[in-house]
C-alpha positions as CSV (number, residue, x, y, z in Angstrom):
1,M,29.1,25.3,-9.8
2,M,26.8,24.6,-6.9
3,S,28.3,27.3,-4.6
4,S,28.2,30.0,-7.3
5,M,24.6,29.1,-8.1
6,T,23.7,29.3,-4.4
7,S,25.0,32.9,-4.4
8,V,23.2,33.8,-7.5
9,T,19.8,32.5,-6.5
10,E,20.1,33.8,-2.9
11,T,20.7,37.4,-4.2
12,S,18.2,37.0,-7.1
13,A,20.4,39.6,-8.9
14,L,23.4,39.6,-11.1
15,L,25.7,42.5,-10.3
16,S,28.2,42.4,-13.3
17,P,28.3,41.4,-17.1
18,A,30.7,38.6,-16.1
19,A,28.1,37.2,-13.5
20,Y,25.4,37.4,-16.1
21,V,27.5,35.6,-18.8
22,E,28.2,32.8,-16.2
23,A,24.5,32.5,-15.3
24,V,23.4,32.2,-18.9
25,T,26.0,29.5,-19.5
26,T,25.0,27.6,-16.3
27,A,21.3,27.9,-17.2
28,L,21.9,26.5,-20.7
29,A,23.8,23.5,-19.4
30,A,21.2,22.9,-16.7
31,A,18.3,23.1,-19.1
32,A,20.1,20.8,-21.7
33,A,20.4,18.2,-19.1
34,Y,16.9,18.6,-17.6
35,Y,15.1,18.7,-21.0
36,G,17.5,16.1,-22.5
37,D,18.0,13.1,-20.2
38,G,16.1,14.5,-17.2
39,T,19.3,15.0,-15.0
40,T,20.3,18.4,-13.8
41,P,23.0,19.9,-11.6
42,L,20.4,22.3,-10.2
43,G,17.2,21.7,-8.1
44,D,14.0,23.3,-9.4
45,D,14.2,26.3,-7.0
46,E,17.7,27.1,-8.0
47,Y,17.0,26.9,-11.7
48,D,13.9,29.1,-11.4
49,G,15.8,31.6,-9.3
50,L,18.6,31.7,-11.8
51,L,16.2,32.3,-14.7
52,R,14.5,35.1,-12.8
53,A,18.0,36.8,-12.0
54,I,18.9,36.5,-15.6
55,A,15.5,38.1,-16.7
56,A,15.9,40.9,-14.2
57,Y,19.6,41.7,-15.4
58,E,18.3,41.7,-19.1
59,E,15.5,44.1,-18.1
60,A,17.9,46.5,-16.5
61,H,20.5,46.0,-19.3
62,P,18.7,45.4,-22.5
63,D,21.8,46.2,-24.6
64,E,23.7,43.4,-23.1
65,V,21.3,40.6,-23.7
66,L,23.1,37.5,-25.2
67,A,21.5,35.8,-28.4
68,E,21.7,32.4,-26.6
69,S,19.8,33.7,-23.4
70,P,17.3,31.1,-22.3
71,T,14.6,33.8,-21.4
72,G,11.6,33.8,-23.8
73,K,12.5,30.4,-25.3
74,V,10.9,27.0,-25.0
75,A,13.0,24.6,-22.9
76,G,15.4,27.4,-22.3
77,G,16.6,27.2,-26.0
78,A,18.8,24.4,-24.9
79,V,17.3,21.5,-26.9
80,Q,16.3,20.9,-30.6
81,G,14.2,18.4,-32.5
82,D,14.1,17.0,-36.0
83,V,10.4,16.3,-36.6
84,P,8.3,19.7,-37.0
85,H,5.4,20.1,-34.7
86,S,2.0,20.6,-36.5
87,V,1.4,23.6,-34.1
88,P,4.2,25.0,-31.9
89,M,4.4,23.1,-28.5
90,L,4.8,25.9,-26.0
91,S,6.0,26.0,-22.3
92,L,4.2,27.8,-19.5
93,D,5.1,31.1,-17.6
94,N,5.5,30.8,-13.9
95,V,4.3,32.6,-10.9
96,F,5.6,31.8,-7.5
97,D,3.0,33.1,-4.9
98,A,-0.6,34.3,-4.5
99,D,0.1,37.9,-5.3
100,E,1.9,37.0,-8.5
101,L,-1.0,34.8,-9.6
102,A,-3.5,37.6,-8.9
103,E,-1.4,40.1,-10.8
104,W,-1.2,37.7,-13.8
105,A,-5.0,37.1,-13.7
106,A,-5.7,40.8,-13.6
107,G,-3.3,41.3,-16.6
108,L,-5.1,38.7,-18.5
109,E,-8.5,40.3,-17.9
110,R,-7.1,43.7,-19.0
111,R,-5.9,42.1,-22.2
112,L,-9.4,40.6,-22.8
113,G,-11.3,43.7,-21.8
114,H,-13.5,41.6,-19.7
115,P,-13.5,39.2,-16.7
116,V,-12.3,35.7,-17.6
117,T,-15.4,33.5,-18.2
118,G,-14.2,30.8,-15.9
119,W,-10.9,29.1,-14.9
120,C,-9.7,25.5,-15.0
121,V,-7.2,24.4,-12.3
122,E,-5.1,21.2,-12.5
123,P,-1.8,19.6,-11.2
124,K,1.3,20.5,-13.1
125,L,2.8,17.0,-13.5
126,D,6.6,16.6,-13.2
127,G,7.3,14.7,-16.4
128,L,8.0,15.1,-20.1
129,A,5.6,16.8,-22.6
130,V,4.8,14.7,-25.6
131,A,2.6,15.0,-28.6
132,A,0.8,11.8,-29.8
133,R,-0.5,11.8,-33.4
134,Y,-3.5,9.8,-34.4
135,R,-4.9,9.1,-37.9
136,G,-8.3,7.5,-38.2
137,G,-8.1,7.0,-34.5
138,R,-4.8,4.9,-34.6
139,L,-1.6,6.1,-32.9
140,V,1.0,6.7,-35.6
141,Q,3.7,8.9,-34.1
142,V,4.9,10.3,-30.7
143,L,7.2,13.3,-30.4
144,T,8.9,15.1,-27.5
145,R,8.5,18.8,-27.1
146,G,12.0,19.7,-28.2
147,D,12.5,23.3,-28.9
148,G,8.7,23.8,-29.3
149,L,9.0,23.9,-33.0
150,A,10.3,20.4,-33.7
151,G,10.7,17.4,-31.4
152,E,12.3,13.9,-31.3
153,D,10.5,10.8,-32.6
154,I,9.9,8.5,-29.6
155,T,7.2,6.3,-31.1
156,H,9.2,3.1,-30.3
157,A,8.5,3.8,-26.6
158,A,4.8,4.1,-27.0
159,D,3.8,0.5,-26.1
160,A,5.3,0.9,-22.7
161,V,3.2,4.1,-21.9
162,L,0.0,3.2,-19.9
163,G,-2.8,5.6,-20.6
164,L,-1.7,6.3,-24.3
165,P,-4.1,4.2,-26.2
166,P,-3.0,2.7,-29.4
167,V,-6.5,3.0,-30.8
168,L,-9.0,5.7,-29.7
169,T,-12.7,5.1,-29.3
170,E,-13.5,7.2,-32.3
171,P,-11.7,7.1,-35.7
172,I,-10.7,10.6,-35.9
173,D,-7.5,12.5,-36.8
174,V,-6.2,14.3,-33.7
175,E,-3.0,15.1,-31.8
176,L,-3.1,14.5,-28.1
177,R,-0.7,16.5,-25.9
178,G,0.2,15.6,-22.5
179,E,2.9,14.4,-19.9
180,V,4.6,11.2,-19.7
181,L,6.0,10.3,-16.2
182,L,7.0,7.5,-13.8
183,T,4.5,7.3,-11.0
184,T,5.9,6.7,-7.6
185,A,5.3,3.0,-7.9
186,Q,6.6,2.8,-11.4
187,F,9.7,4.7,-10.3
188,E,10.4,2.1,-7.5
189,E,9.8,-0.8,-9.8
190,A,11.9,0.7,-12.5
191,N,14.9,1.0,-10.2
192,R,14.3,-2.6,-9.0
193,I,14.5,-3.8,-12.6
194,R,17.5,-1.7,-13.4
195,L,19.4,-3.0,-10.3
196,A,18.5,-6.5,-11.2
197,H,20.1,-5.9,-14.6
198,E,23.1,-4.2,-12.9
199,A,22.3,-0.9,-14.4
200,T,22.5,2.5,-12.6
201,P,19.3,3.3,-10.9
202,F,17.5,6.5,-11.9
203,A,18.3,9.4,-9.7
204,H,14.8,11.0,-10.1
205,P,11.5,10.0,-11.6
206,R,11.8,12.6,-14.4
207,S,15.3,11.4,-15.4
208,G,14.0,7.9,-15.4
209,A,11.2,8.9,-17.7
210,A,13.3,10.8,-20.0
211,G,15.9,8.1,-20.3
212,T,13.2,5.5,-20.8
213,L,11.4,7.3,-23.6
214,R,14.7,7.7,-25.5
215,A,16.1,4.2,-24.8
216,K,16.3,1.6,-27.6
217,D,17.0,-2.2,-27.4
218,R,17.0,-2.4,-23.6
219,P,16.9,-6.2,-22.4
220,Y,14.1,-5.2,-20.1
221,R,10.8,-3.1,-20.2
222,I,9.9,-0.2,-17.9
223,E,6.4,1.1,-17.9
224,L,5.4,4.8,-17.7
225,T,2.1,6.7,-17.6
226,F,0.5,9.3,-19.9
227,F,-1.6,12.1,-18.7
228,A,-3.4,14.0,-21.5
229,Y,-4.0,17.7,-20.9
230,G,-4.5,19.1,-24.5
231,A,-5.2,18.4,-28.1
232,I,-4.9,19.7,-31.6
233,G,-8.0,19.1,-33.7
234,L,-10.6,19.7,-31.0
235,D,-10.2,23.4,-30.8
236,D,-13.7,24.5,-30.2
237,L,-14.0,23.0,-26.8
238,G,-13.3,24.8,-23.5
239,H,-10.5,23.2,-21.5
240,Y,-12.6,21.3,-19.0
241,A,-14.8,20.0,-21.7
242,L,-11.7,19.0,-23.7
243,L,-10.4,16.9,-20.7
244,E,-13.7,15.1,-20.6
245,K,-13.5,14.6,-24.3
246,L,-9.9,13.1,-24.0
247,A,-11.1,10.7,-21.4
248,A,-14.0,9.6,-23.6
249,L,-11.5,8.9,-26.4
250,G,-9.7,6.6,-24.1
251,A,-6.7,8.7,-23.0
252,H,-5.6,8.9,-19.4
253,T,-6.2,12.2,-17.5
254,A,-5.8,13.5,-14.0
255,A,-9.5,13.4,-13.6
256,S,-9.3,10.1,-11.8
257,T,-7.0,11.5,-9.1
258,A,-7.6,13.5,-5.8
259,A,-6.0,16.5,-7.7
260,A,-8.6,16.3,-10.5
261,P,-8.9,19.3,-12.7
262,T,-11.6,21.6,-11.4
263,R,-13.5,24.6,-12.7
264,C,-13.5,27.8,-10.7
265,A,-15.5,31.0,-11.2
266,T,-13.1,33.4,-9.4
267,V,-9.5,34.0,-8.7
268,E,-10.3,33.5,-5.0
269,Q,-11.6,30.1,-5.8
270,V,-8.6,29.4,-7.9
271,Q,-6.3,30.3,-4.9
272,E,-8.4,27.9,-2.7
273,R,-8.0,25.1,-5.2
274,I,-4.3,25.5,-5.5
275,D,-4.0,25.3,-1.7
276,V,-6.0,22.0,-1.7
277,I,-3.8,20.5,-4.4
278,A,-0.6,21.6,-2.7
279,G,-2.0,20.0,0.6
280,L,-2.6,16.7,-1.3
281,R,0.9,16.7,-2.9
282,A,2.5,14.2,-0.4
283,D,-0.4,11.7,-1.0
284,L,-0.5,11.8,-4.8
285,P,0.8,8.7,-6.7
286,F,3.0,10.9,-8.9
287,G,5.2,14.0,-8.6
288,I,3.9,17.5,-9.2
289,D,6.0,20.6,-9.2
290,G,3.1,23.2,-9.4
291,V,-0.5,23.8,-10.3
292,V,-1.6,25.0,-13.7
293,V,-4.2,27.8,-14.0
294,K,-6.0,28.2,-17.4
295,A,-8.7,30.4,-18.8
296,D,-11.4,27.7,-19.4
297,T,-13.4,28.8,-22.4
298,A,-12.0,28.5,-26.0
299,E,-13.1,32.1,-26.8
300,D,-11.1,33.5,-24.0
301,Q,-8.1,31.4,-25.1
302,R,-8.4,32.8,-28.7
303,Q,-8.7,36.4,-27.6
304,A,-5.7,36.1,-25.4
305,G,-3.5,34.4,-27.9
306,N,0.0,33.0,-27.5
307,G,3.4,34.4,-27.0
308,S,6.6,33.1,-28.5
309,R,7.2,30.9,-25.6
310,A,4.0,30.4,-23.7
311,P,0.2,30.9,-24.1
312,R,-1.1,34.1,-22.5
313,W,-4.2,32.4,-21.1
314,A,-2.3,29.8,-18.9
315,V,0.2,30.0,-16.2
316,A,1.9,27.6,-13.8
317,R,1.8,28.4,-10.0
318,K,5.1,26.8,-8.9
319,L,5.2,25.0,-5.5
320,A,8.3,24.7,-3.3
321,A,10.7,21.9,-4.5
322,E,10.4,18.6,-2.7
323,H,13.7,17.4,-3.9
324,K,17.1,19.2,-4.1
325,V,20.6,18.4,-5.2
326,T,23.2,18.5,-2.5
327,R,26.5,16.7,-1.5
328,L,26.9,13.6,0.4
329,L,29.5,14.4,3.1
330,G,29.5,11.1,4.9
331,V,27.7,8.2,6.3
332,E,26.9,7.4,9.9
333,W,26.2,3.7,11.0
334,N,23.7,3.6,13.8
335,V,22.5,0.5,15.8
336,G,18.7,0.2,16.4
337,R,17.1,-1.3,19.4
338,T,16.7,-4.7,17.6
339,G,20.4,-4.6,16.6
340,I,19.8,-3.4,13.1
341,I,22.8,-1.4,11.7
342,A,21.3,1.4,9.7
343,P,23.4,3.7,7.5
344,R,22.4,7.4,7.6
345,A,23.6,10.0,5.0
346,V,25.2,13.1,6.4
347,L,24.5,15.9,3.8
348,E,25.6,19.4,3.0
349,P,22.5,21.2,4.6
350,V,19.9,22.0,2.0
351,V,16.4,23.5,2.5
352,I,13.7,21.4,1.1
353,D,10.2,22.7,1.1
354,G,11.0,25.0,4.0
355,V,12.9,22.4,6.1
356,T,16.7,22.3,6.4
357,V,17.8,18.7,5.8
358,T,21.1,17.4,7.0
359,Y,20.5,13.7,7.3
360,A,18.7,11.2,5.1
361,T,17.9,7.5,4.9
362,L,20.3,5.2,2.9
363,H,18.2,1.9,3.1
364,N,21.0,-0.7,3.7
365,P,24.6,-1.6,2.8
366,S,23.8,-3.6,-0.4
367,D,21.5,-0.8,-1.6
368,I,24.4,1.6,-1.2
369,T,26.6,-0.8,-3.3
370,R,24.1,-1.2,-6.0
371,R,23.5,2.5,-6.4
372,G,27.2,3.2,-6.5
373,L,27.2,6.1,-4.0
374,M,30.5,7.7,-3.0
375,I,31.5,10.3,-0.4
376,G,31.5,13.6,-2.1
377,D,28.8,12.7,-4.7
378,Q,26.1,15.2,-5.7
379,V,22.8,13.4,-4.9
380,F,19.1,14.0,-5.2
381,V,17.5,14.2,-1.9
382,Y,13.6,13.8,-1.5
383,R,11.3,15.0,1.2
384,A,7.7,14.5,0.5
385,G,5.3,15.7,3.2
386,D,6.3,14.2,6.6
387,V,8.3,11.3,5.0
388,I,11.9,11.0,6.3
389,P,14.4,12.5,3.7
390,R,16.0,9.8,1.5
391,V,18.9,9.7,-0.8
392,E,18.6,8.1,-4.3
393,A,21.2,7.6,-7.0
394,P,24.3,9.9,-7.4
395,L,24.6,12.4,-10.3
396,V,27.5,10.5,-11.8
397,E,28.1,13.0,-14.5
398,Q,29.0,15.6,-11.9
399,R,31.9,13.7,-10.4
400,T,35.2,15.5,-10.3
401,G,37.5,12.6,-9.3
402,A,37.7,13.8,-5.7
403,E,34.9,11.4,-4.5
404,S,36.0,8.5,-2.2
405,P,34.2,5.1,-1.4
406,I,31.9,4.7,1.5
407,V,33.6,2.4,4.0
408,F,31.3,-0.2,5.5
409,P,31.8,-1.2,9.3
410,E,33.6,-4.6,9.9
411,A,32.4,-4.8,13.4
412,C,29.3,-3.4,15.3
413,P,29.7,0.3,15.6
414,R,28.2,0.1,19.1
415,C,29.6,-2.9,21.0
416,G,32.4,-4.1,18.7
417,D,31.0,-7.6,18.3
418,A,30.5,-9.3,14.9
419,I,28.1,-8.3,12.3
420,D,25.5,-10.7,10.6
421,T,25.6,-9.8,6.9
422,S,23.4,-12.7,5.7
423,E,20.4,-10.3,5.1
424,Q,20.2,-7.1,3.2
425,R,19.8,-5.3,6.6
426,W,22.9,-6.0,8.5
427,R,22.5,-6.7,12.2
428,C,24.8,-7.0,15.3
429,V,25.0,-10.7,16.2
430,R,24.0,-9.7,19.8
431,G,20.6,-8.6,18.4
432,R,18.6,-6.7,21.0
433,S,21.2,-7.2,23.7
434,C,23.4,-4.8,21.9
435,Q,20.9,-2.1,22.6
436,A,19.3,-3.3,25.9
437,V,18.9,0.2,27.1
438,A,16.9,1.2,24.0
439,S,14.9,-1.9,24.1
440,V,13.9,-1.3,27.8
441,I,13.0,2.3,27.2
442,Y,10.8,1.4,24.2
443,A,9.1,-1.4,26.1
444,A,8.2,0.8,29.0
445,G,6.8,3.6,26.9
446,R,3.3,4.9,27.1
447,D,2.0,3.0,24.1
448,Q,3.6,-0.2,25.2
449,L,3.8,-1.3,28.9
450,D,3.4,2.2,30.2
451,I,5.7,1.8,33.2
452,E,5.9,5.2,34.9
453,G,9.2,6.0,36.4
454,L,11.3,3.9,34.0
455,G,12.8,6.5,31.8
456,G,16.2,6.8,30.1
457,T,18.3,7.3,33.2
458,R,16.7,4.5,35.1
459,A,17.0,2.1,32.3
460,V,20.7,2.8,31.8
461,Q,21.2,2.3,35.6
462,L,19.3,-1.1,35.6
463,V,21.2,-2.4,32.4
464,E,24.7,-1.2,33.7
465,A,24.0,-2.8,37.1
466,G,23.4,-6.2,35.4
467,L,19.8,-6.4,36.8
468,V,18.1,-6.2,33.3
469,K,19.1,-7.7,30.0
470,D,15.6,-7.7,28.5
471,I,12.0,-6.8,29.4
472,A,11.4,-10.3,31.1
473,D,13.9,-9.3,33.7
474,L,11.8,-6.2,34.7
475,F,9.2,-8.6,36.3
476,T,11.8,-10.3,38.4
477,L,13.2,-7.1,40.0
478,T,13.2,-7.1,43.8
479,R,12.9,-4.4,46.3
480,E,16.4,-5.3,47.7
481,Q,17.8,-5.0,44.2
482,L,16.4,-1.6,43.6
483,L,17.2,-0.3,47.0
484,G,20.9,-1.1,46.3
485,L,20.9,1.4,43.4
486,E,21.9,5.1,43.8
487,R,19.0,7.7,44.0
488,M,16.5,4.9,44.7
489,G,14.7,5.4,48.0
490,E,11.9,3.6,49.5
491,T,9.2,5.8,47.7
492,S,10.8,5.6,44.3
493,V,11.2,1.7,44.8
494,T,7.6,1.3,45.8
495,N,6.2,3.3,42.9
496,L,8.4,1.5,40.3
497,L,7.4,-1.9,41.5
498,A,3.8,-1.0,41.5
499,A,4.1,0.3,37.9
500,I,5.8,-2.9,36.9
501,E,3.2,-5.0,38.6
502,T,0.5,-3.1,36.7
503,A,2.4,-3.8,33.5
504,R,2.2,-7.4,34.2
505,G,-1.5,-7.3,33.6
506,A,-1.2,-5.2,30.4
507,A,-3.1,-6.2,27.4
508,L,-1.6,-9.0,25.1
509,S,-1.3,-6.5,22.3
510,R,0.7,-4.1,24.5
511,V,3.1,-6.8,25.7
512,F,3.6,-8.0,22.1
513,C,4.3,-4.4,21.0
514,A,6.7,-4.1,23.8
515,L,8.9,-6.8,22.2
516,G,9.7,-4.5,19.2
517,V,9.3,-7.2,16.7
518,R,10.5,-6.0,13.3
519,G,7.7,-5.3,10.9
520,T,5.1,-4.6,13.6
521,G,4.0,-1.6,15.5
522,R,1.0,-0.6,17.8
523,T,-1.7,-1.3,15.2
524,M,-0.2,-4.5,13.9
525,S,0.3,-5.8,17.4
526,R,-3.4,-5.3,18.2
527,R,-4.3,-7.4,15.1
528,I,-1.9,-10.1,15.9
529,A,-3.3,-10.2,19.5
530,A,-6.9,-10.3,18.3
531,H,-6.0,-13.0,15.6
532,F,-4.3,-15.4,18.0
533,G,-5.7,-14.7,21.4
534,S,-2.7,-15.8,23.3
535,M,1.1,-15.4,23.6
536,A,1.3,-19.2,23.2
537,A,-0.5,-19.2,20.0
538,I,1.5,-16.3,18.6
539,R,4.7,-18.1,19.5
540,A,3.5,-21.2,17.7
541,A,2.6,-19.3,14.5
542,D,4.7,-20.0,11.3
543,A,5.0,-17.7,8.4
544,D,1.9,-19.1,6.6
545,T,-0.2,-18.6,9.7
546,L,1.1,-15.1,10.2
547,A,0.3,-14.1,6.6
548,G,-3.4,-14.7,7.5
549,V,-3.3,-11.6,9.8
550,D,-4.9,-8.5,8.0
551,G,-2.1,-6.4,6.7
552,I,0.7,-8.9,6.9
553,G,2.0,-10.1,3.6
554,T,4.2,-13.0,2.7
555,E,7.5,-11.2,3.2
556,K,6.6,-9.5,6.4
557,A,5.3,-12.7,7.8
558,R,8.5,-14.4,7.1
559,V,10.4,-11.6,9.0
560,I,8.0,-11.8,12.0
561,A,8.1,-15.7,12.1
562,A,12.0,-15.5,12.2
563,E,11.8,-12.9,15.0
564,L,9.5,-15.1,17.1
565,V,11.9,-18.0,16.8
566,E,14.6,-15.7,18.1
567,L,12.5,-14.4,20.9
568,A,11.2,-17.9,22.0
569,P,13.2,-18.0,25.2
570,L,12.0,-14.5,26.1
571,L,8.5,-15.4,25.3
572,D,8.8,-18.4,27.6
573,R,9.8,-16.3,30.5
574,L,7.1,-13.8,30.0
575,Q,4.5,-16.5,29.9
576,A,5.9,-18.2,33.1
577,Q,5.6,-14.8,34.8
578,Q,2.0,-14.4,33.7
579,V,2.8,-11.4,31.7
580,G,0.5,-10.6,28.6
581,T,-2.4,-12.8,29.5
582,Q,-5.1,-10.1,29.1
583,V,-6.7,-9.8,25.6
584,T,-8.9,-6.7,25.1
585,E,-9.1,-6.7,21.3
586,P,-12.5,-8.0,19.8
587,Q,-12.4,-11.7,19.2
588,Q,-14.4,-13.9,16.8
589,P,-15.4,-17.3,18.5
590,A,-12.8,-19.9,18.0
591,P,-13.7,-22.9,15.9
592,D,-14.3,-26.3,17.5
593,V,-11.1,-27.6,19.0
594,K,-10.2,-31.3,19.0
595,A,-9.1,-33.1,22.0
596,G,-5.6,-32.5,23.1
597,E,-5.2,-29.2,21.2
598,D,-4.6,-25.8,22.8
599,P,-8.0,-23.8,22.5
600,A,-6.0,-20.4,22.2
601,A,-4.1,-21.9,19.2
602,G,-7.3,-22.0,17.1
603,A,-8.6,-18.5,18.0
604,T,-8.9,-16.2,15.0
605,A,-10.4,-12.7,14.6
606,G,-13.1,-11.9,12.1
607,P,-15.3,-9.0,11.5
608,A,-15.9,-7.6,14.9
609,A,-19.2,-6.4,16.3
610,G,-19.4,-2.8,17.4
611,P,-20.4,0.6,16.0
612,L,-17.5,0.7,13.6
613,A,-18.0,-2.8,12.3
614,G,-16.7,-2.8,8.6
615,Q,-15.4,0.8,8.9
616,A,-11.9,2.0,7.7
617,V,-11.2,5.0,10.0
618,V,-8.6,7.8,9.7
619,V,-8.0,10.3,12.5
620,T,-6.5,13.6,11.8
621,G,-6.1,17.0,13.6
622,S,-6.1,17.7,17.2
623,M,-8.8,15.9,19.2
624,T,-11.1,17.7,21.6
625,G,-13.8,16.8,24.2
626,P,-13.4,13.2,25.7
627,L,-10.9,12.3,23.0
628,A,-8.4,15.0,24.0
629,V,-6.6,12.9,26.5
630,L,-6.0,10.0,24.1
631,S,-2.8,9.6,22.2
632,R,-2.9,8.8,18.5
633,N,-2.1,5.2,19.3
634,E,-4.9,5.1,21.9
635,M,-7.2,6.5,19.3
636,N,-6.4,3.7,17.0
637,E,-6.8,1.2,19.7
638,L,-10.3,2.6,20.5
639,I,-11.2,2.4,16.8
640,E,-10.3,-1.3,16.6
641,Q,-12.0,-2.1,19.9
642,A,-15.2,-0.7,18.5
643,G,-14.9,-3.1,15.5
644,G,-13.2,-0.8,13.0
645,K,-9.8,-0.7,11.2
646,A,-7.5,2.3,11.9
647,S,-5.5,3.8,9.0
648,S,-3.1,6.6,8.7
649,S,-4.0,7.9,5.1
650,V,-7.2,8.7,3.4
651,S,-8.0,6.7,0.3
652,R,-11.1,5.5,-1.6
653,R,-11.2,2.5,0.8
654,T,-11.6,4.9,3.8
655,T,-15.2,5.1,5.1
656,L,-14.9,7.5,8.0
657,V,-12.7,10.4,9.0
658,V,-12.5,11.9,12.3
659,A,-11.4,15.4,11.8
660,G,-10.2,17.6,14.8
661,E,-8.8,21.0,14.8
662,K,-6.3,21.9,12.0
663,A,-7.2,18.7,10.2
664,G,-5.5,19.8,7.1
665,S,-5.0,17.9,3.9
666,K,-6.5,14.7,5.0
667,R,-9.9,16.4,5.8
668,T,-9.7,18.0,2.3
669,K,-9.0,14.8,0.6
670,A,-11.9,13.2,2.5
671,E,-14.2,16.0,1.3
672,E,-12.9,15.4,-2.2
673,L,-13.9,11.7,-2.2
674,G,-17.1,12.2,-0.5
675,I,-16.1,10.3,2.8
676,R,-18.1,10.7,5.9
677,I,-16.5,13.1,8.4
678,L,-17.2,13.4,12.1
679,A,-16.1,15.9,14.7
680,P,-14.3,14.4,17.8
681,E,-17.4,15.0,19.9
682,E,-19.6,13.2,17.4
683,F,-17.2,10.3,17.2
684,A,-16.9,10.0,21.0
685,A,-20.8,9.7,21.2
686,L,-20.6,7.0,18.6
687,V,-18.1,4.9,20.5
688,A,-19.1,6.0,24.0
689,D,-19.3,2.3,25.2
690,F,-15.8,1.7,24.3
691,L,-14.2,4.9,25.8
692,P,-11.8,4.3,28.6
693,T,-13.3,5.0,32.0
694,S,-10.3,6.6,33.6
């Protein structure tokens, strides 16, 4: 079915009556699954393309239209309900680009006979539409949309829906309408709970929400979230004013999010706001599949009226899908530089948000087992913003019997040695030694020891010659050893030894980062170096002590502590060779030290002095001026040396954003939140005393 749907949606045309009948049948099955339990054999783009192809065929062949055709029907005519709605609960028509939106808006104004008084723009939430009935301000019934005329009673699930108050702030009779969904955090928690109860994980947040709302007598509780966007009984209010009233009544709305509903005076402003929300999409704590545009005033809405399926005064501007359905073709097992054996999904190529995806993350072996994945499964694949694509649960109902189990490796795929399976993430028993070349290349990188001349080819040569097993061996290399290697003349040897000697004096944070400790990176290495002040103090730290470092929680502290125990011999050798003795991170004076104690062991970092003291700083876009020569890691290092805290994402905790050229959505979000924004040159002037001198 997937291959036939690909051909249909690619051509956007149905060339025969038989193809039309097949398309209608497929669309009805997909709609029944989507509006029923939230599953679907088609991604959003495929389903939308299929409906458009059906509509185009029916327009060209009106005498062949099937009675069961999904066009012009709420939920595609695929679902029914048994509790009548007080007022029909309609769907929305869709537009797919700026030109279609402008055409729709012009058509609405022609219908009204005058310009639309104002617009309201809000995110189109990817959940299930519900109607919540209140009597005297108390919740008495919750219904699904159903076929738009009648819905299914899901009142039993109301107590698990956050944002849907059992009692309003006013004792009125009203029906709230909105979307129930699983936020990103709720989706992850829901699957954790289901796996703990040996239940199949949800394939997608929408299917999770649909299944949870209909479920009864589960031995566990899964929370969802309600977002109100309409009401019956408050009909004289414009849409923006209605949303404010709903919030005042105690209902949750999207007003508290970065994609908050916004009033616009013109279609041009509407288009700009759509671009903003689309740019924020990857950072939102819930899924959206479009942006809703509505005539704001109650009078314009009344004049425009409603069709049989959708209101004429509102439309959904659909966005490119961030998830698609494709086939799991195989699993590759790759060994990382720390010896971790990571499974990677090989997928039937699929285009997601303009990017062709052929590989995706599969977490770890135990996760594969719990999710019940098999080779040949149809799977949901996600790609949000720049996040690495990942595979969730299989679409079990799509199995044909031709699927086969995923075979786990019995020995390390790289070196053939044994595998340590005691943790969820499997690891070669040789650890870093299994990937000595990768470890050396990483350690010599620009953001670590910055050893010029020690690239991939040279690292392979050193490891294969038996001269280097780990980074400590780099500092014992002699001229005679290097001259004995192929393609290593006097000049090359002199330059490499000089670069290694320079690396010996690298800052503690860079040396620690070069170790490649799991759970750390460049930023965390700076914080650890600043907190402890010496490699000896870091080595002596236990999990409880490490948990005191900003950004390290209990679980990560346990992983780092275990790594430090494993690395103890290497750390001893580095210390003996006087590597990593320089500390450039801002330090808080150490407390008084008792006789016999190591002074470095008591050093801790507190709020650092400097122009960025107490500031949470995000850098976005291309830097110019004095900052143009700095890498992003070097920018983060500069921020922390000046007393600030570097972050990769903009939130309400962010206090300063450095916005360079093509800053994009992070700058937009900062503007939305009222966060201070500086150009690169302004920021460089602020931290001038901390800029590198060469």
